N, C-alpha and C positions, 0 to 999 in steps of 0.2 A: 024936864029941863036938865041940862047937863051941868055937872059940877066941874069946877076947876081942878086940874091935876094937883096932886099933893107933891111935896118935895121928894118923897121917897119914890115916886113913879117916874121921875125925869131920868132919862138914859144919858150916859156920857162915859168918857174914858177916865180911868183912875190915873194917878200919877205913875204908878208902877207900870201900867199898860203902855203909857206914853213913852216911858224910858226904854222898855223892851222893844217897842216898835222902832224907835229912833236908833237904837243900837243895831238891830237887824238891818235896817235900811243903810246904815253907815257901812256895815260889813259887806253887804251886797254891792254897794257903790264902789267901795275900795277894791273889791275883786274885779269889777268891770274895768275900772281905771287902770289897775296894774296889768290886766290882760291886754288892754289897748297899748300900753307902754311897751310891753314885751313884743307885741306884733309890730309896732312901729320900729323898734330897734332891729328886729329881724329883717324887716323890709329895707332898712337903711344898709344893713350888712350885705344883703343880697344885691342891692344896687351897687355897692362898692366892689363886690366880686365881679359883677357884670361889667362894670366900667373897666376894671383892671384886665379882665379877660379879653375884652374887645381891643383895648389898647395894646396888649401883648401880642394878640393875633395879627393886628395891623403891622406892628413893629417887626415881627418875625417874617411876615410876608414881604415887606419892603427890603429887609436885610437879606433874606434868602435870594431875592431877585437880583440885588446888587452884587452879592458875592458870586453867584453863579455866572453872571455876565462879565465879571471883572477879568481883565487881561493881566494885570500886574498889581503888586502891592509895593508901595514905595515907603511906607512908614508903619511900624508896628510897635506897640507898647502894650502893657497889660490892660490899659483902658482907652487906647487910641488905635485906630486903624485907618489908613489912607489907601484907597484903591483907585485904579485907573481903568476906565472903560476902553474897549478897542476903538480905534479911529477907522471907521469904515462906513458901510451903507446904513446899518441900523443904529450904531452908536457913534458918538462924535468925539471921542477921546477925552471926555470930561472926567473930573475926579470927584470922588465922594469920600468925605471924612466922617467916620463915626467916632464919637468921643463921649466919654462919661465924665461928668463934673460931680465929684462927690460932695462938694460944699453946697451945691444947689440940688443934689439928688436927681439929676436929669441925664438922660442918654439922648444925644442929638445927632442929627444927620445934616451935613453941610455939603451941598453940591456946587461945584464950580465948573465953568466951561474950560476948554483947553487953554484959553488965554488967561485964566485965573479970575474971571468975573463971576460974581456970586449969582447962582441960579436959584438956590433955595436954602433956607436955614430953618429947620424945624425940630422941635422936641418930639421924639418918638416914644419915649417913656419918661414918666415923672414919678416921684416917690420911690426912687430906686435906692435901696440901702446898701446893696452889695452888687458889684459888677466885675466881670473879667472876660477877656477873650482867651480862647485856647487855640493854639496853632498846631497843625499836624502835617507831616510830610506825605508823599504819595502812598507809602506803605501803612499809614495810619499811626505812626509813632508820634507821640506828643513832643513838640519842640519847646525848649526853654526860651524865655524872652531874651536871654543874653547869648544865645547861640549865634556864632559869627555868620553862619550861612542861613540864618532865619529867612531873610528876604528872598533868598534864592530857592529855598526848600519848601516853602509853604504851598500846600495844594488844597487844604481845607481849613476852615475856620469855624470855631464854635463860640457861641455866646452864652454866658451864664449871668443871670440877673435875679435879684430878689426885690420885689416891689411890695411896699407896705402902705396901707391907708389907715388913718386914725378914724375910727367910727365909734362914737360914744365913748365908753370906757375901755374898749378893747381894740386891738389892732387886727386888721384884716390883712393877711399875707398871701401873695400869689408868687410861687416859685416858678421861674421860667428856666428850664434847662433844655436848650434846644439841641437838636441833632446837629452834627457837623454838616456844613454846607460846602460842597465841592466847587472849586473854581474851574469851571469847564473850559474857559478860554486861556488858561494859564499853563505854559510849559515850565517845568522845573528841572533843576539839576540837583544832584545829590552831593 
């Protein structure tokens, strides 16, 4: 016949073993959670860069197409540009205004037909902290905004913008410094 186990033969965890196991489990769990948080923040940052990169590529593509097709510039400022398309077979003489609103941090494109009716109004860049146009004559000399003959002398236009996105505790910044775009359909005088 079998005897009942005595108290000394019963196996179990001591309080010290339980505290050590809980501490090690907490350390492992904390490292897993912190690694997950770091990866999540990195993914969010990459998403911000990807979104800014796509937006800036689209804006520069649209802007370069408009500038290269423009026949004339009728208004220029450091943050505003009004161009006119040729009136012919392919273009209809419409106007496109590019403007930067620093209070809203947006760069917009407004297109109107030759009668002044609104065709489109879209934000091409948002989150823009700094913005400026640069104007150049046919020889590549930079023109000041207050030059009397600016509207007569502009042959190429450059766009400079700094976009910023707030992602977690850091800012993601994308600097756009484009090449100058030549106005192919515009004749200029010096």
